[in-house]
C-alpha positions, -999 to 999 in steps of 0.1 A, spaced: 635 -355 609 629 -357 572 602 -383 564 573 -389 542 552 -401 572 539 -367 581 517 -339 568 541 -311 579 560 -295 551 597 -287 556 589 -250 550 564 -250 579 589 -267 602 618 -242 597 620 -215 622 645 -190 636 664 -215 658 694 -236 645 683 -271 636 698 -304 628 685 -324 598 680 -361 604 674 -384 574 669 -422 572 685 -450 552 679 -456 516 648 -478 512 637 -483 548 638 -446 558 642 -435 594 640 -460 622 610 -457 644 631 -450 675 650 -422 656 617 -406 644 605 -407 680 635 -387 692 631 -359 666 614 -327 678 595 -324 646 590 -345 614 587 -328 581 585 -337 544 594 -322 511 566 -310 489 567 -335 460 541 -346 435 517 -373 445 529 -392 414 564 -395 430 566 -420 458 599 -407 473 633 -393 465 666 -411 473 681 -399 505 710 -379 490 686 -359 467 662 -353 496 690 -342 519 704 -319 493 670 -302 487 664 -299 524 698 -284 531 693 -259 503 659 -250 517 674 -246 552 703 -225 539 680 -201 520 653 -199 547 668 -169 563 658 -180 598 
């Protein structure tokens, strides 16, 4: 699950297995029950000066990172 409520970076969460990316709604983010059912929560490495990205931008960056990970 992609969320800002974790210290794990997406690059550290990617591995050799196939994964599914779960993102939340614009504004509220992921529902608590949805987060609870994710195997791992990860975040994008963004500046402390930026609160968050909109969900479509975050998903695009995460999908690109996943596609180029080579796992």
